[in-house]
C-alpha positions in Angstrom: 43.9 -13.7 -5.7 41.6 -15.9 -4.2 42.0 -14.4 -1.0 41.6 -10.6 -2.3 38.5 -11.6 -4.0 37.0 -12.8 -1.1 38.1 -9.9 1.2 36.2 -7.6 -1.7 33.2 -9.5 -1.3 33.2 -9.3 2.2 33.9 -5.6 2.4 30.7 -5.0 -0.2 28.8 -7.0 1.8 29.5 -4.9 5.1 28.9 -1.9 3.1 25.7 -2.5 2.0 24.3 -3.9 5.4 26.0 -0.8 7.1 24.1 1.6 4.3 21.0 0.2 4.8 18.7 2.9 6.3 15.6 1.7 8.5 12.2 1.9 6.9 10.2 3.7 9.2 7.2 3.4 7.0 7.5 -0.5 7.4 7.4 -0.1 11.2 4.4 2.1 11.2 2.9 -0.4 9.0 3.2 -3.5 11.9 0.5 -1.1 13.6 -2.6 -3.0 14.0 -6.2 -1.2 14.1 -9.5 -2.2 15.8 -12.5 -0.4 15.5 -14.0 0.9 18.8 -17.3 3.4 19.1 -16.1 7.0 19.8 -19.3 8.5 22.1 -18.6 11.9 21.1 -18.5 12.0 17.4 -21.1 8.9 17.5 -19.6 6.8 15.2 -16.9 3.6 14.7 -13.3 4.8 14.4 -9.8 2.8 13.9 -7.9 2.8 17.0 -4.0 2.1 17.0 -2.6 -1.1 18.6 1.0 -0.2 18.4 3.8 -3.0 18.6 6.6 -3.2 21.1 9.2 -2.3 18.6 7.2 1.1 17.8 6.4 1.6 21.5 10.3 1.3 22.1 11.1 4.1 19.4 8.7 6.7 21.1 10.6 9.7 22.5 13.4 9.0 20.0 14.7 10.6 17.3 14.0 9.1 13.8 14.2 10.2 10.3 11.8 9.8 7.5 11.0 10.2 3.9 7.6 11.2 2.4 5.6 13.2 0.1 4.2 16.4 1.3 0.2 16.3 1.0 -1.8 19.4 1.7 -4.4 18.5 4.7 -2.9 20.7 7.4 -3.6 24.1 8.5 -2.3 26.7 5.8 -0.7 28.4 8.9 2.3 26.0 9.0 1.9 24.9 12.6 2.3 21.1 11.3 2.1 19.5 7.9 1.6 16.0 6.9 3.6 13.4 5.2 2.5 10.4 3.4 4.5 7.4 2.2 2.8 7.4 -1.3 2.5 10.5 -3.5 -1.1 12.3 -3.6 -2.4 10.2 -6.4 -2.0 7.2 -4.2 -2.5 8.9 -0.7 -4.5 7.6 2.3 -7.9 9.4 1.5 -7.4 7.7 -2.3 -7.4 4.1 -1.6 -3.4 3.8 -1.8 -2.7 3.8 1.8 -4.1 3.6 5.5 -3.3 5.5 8.4 -0.1 3.7 8.8 1.1 5.7 5.7 0.8 9.2 6.7 2.7 11.1 9.7 2.1 14.6 11.1 5.6 16.5 11.5 5.7 19.6 13.9 8.6 21.3 13.1 11.1 23.4 15.7 11.3 26.3 13.2 9.5 27.3 10.0 10.8 24.9 7.1 9.1 27.4 4.0 6.5 26.4 1.9 6.0 22.8 0.2 4.2 22.1 -3.0 2.0 19.1 -3.5 4.2 15.5 -3.5 7.4 17.4 -2.9 9.5 14.5 -1.2 10.9 15.5 1.5 13.3 13.7 4.6 12.4 14.8 8.0 14.0 14.0 11.5 12.4 14.3 14.8 11.3 13.0 18.0 8.5 10.3 17.6 4.9 10.0 19.4 2.4 7.6 19.2 -1.1 9.0 19.7 -3.5 6.3 20.3 -6.5 8.7 21.1 -6.5 12.1 20.2 -8.7 12.1 16.9 -7.6 15.6 16.2 -4.4 13.9 15.2 -2.9 11.4 13.2 -1.3 8.6 14.9 2.3 8.9 14.0 3.8 12.7 15.3 7.1 14.0 14.4 7.7 16.8 17.2 10.9 19.1 17.3 11.4 18.2 13.5 13.9 19.5 11.4 14.0 19.2 7.5 16.9 17.4 6.5 16.4 17.3 2.9 13.8 18.6 0.3 
């Protein structure tokens, strides 16, 4: 009986370990930002200093779950997702640049509503200097769930 209980406990613990998903938002949060002057814009902007772990993820396929926020063009070229719902968004004080990601879909996934919780999969691209895009970009993305 004692041996059976020990075996069951080990199986449950192993299942829990294997069932855990990586938290990409926490990986993004390890990014440090430093202010630098942007000559063309004539103002200071925060530029990322990506961690070694995050740099190792670049070009690899990742899966991330986030809330749709309507900050991208309406033509569906790309969307923005956030770790937080709109009421706690990057622009509303709930997060920073590490809490949003740009998603470039391989094919149109259809329309989304504000705060739709979606899961997407795509290749991670780190953006350190193009101010027209966010720091974390998923290219060739597909919608996993909505």
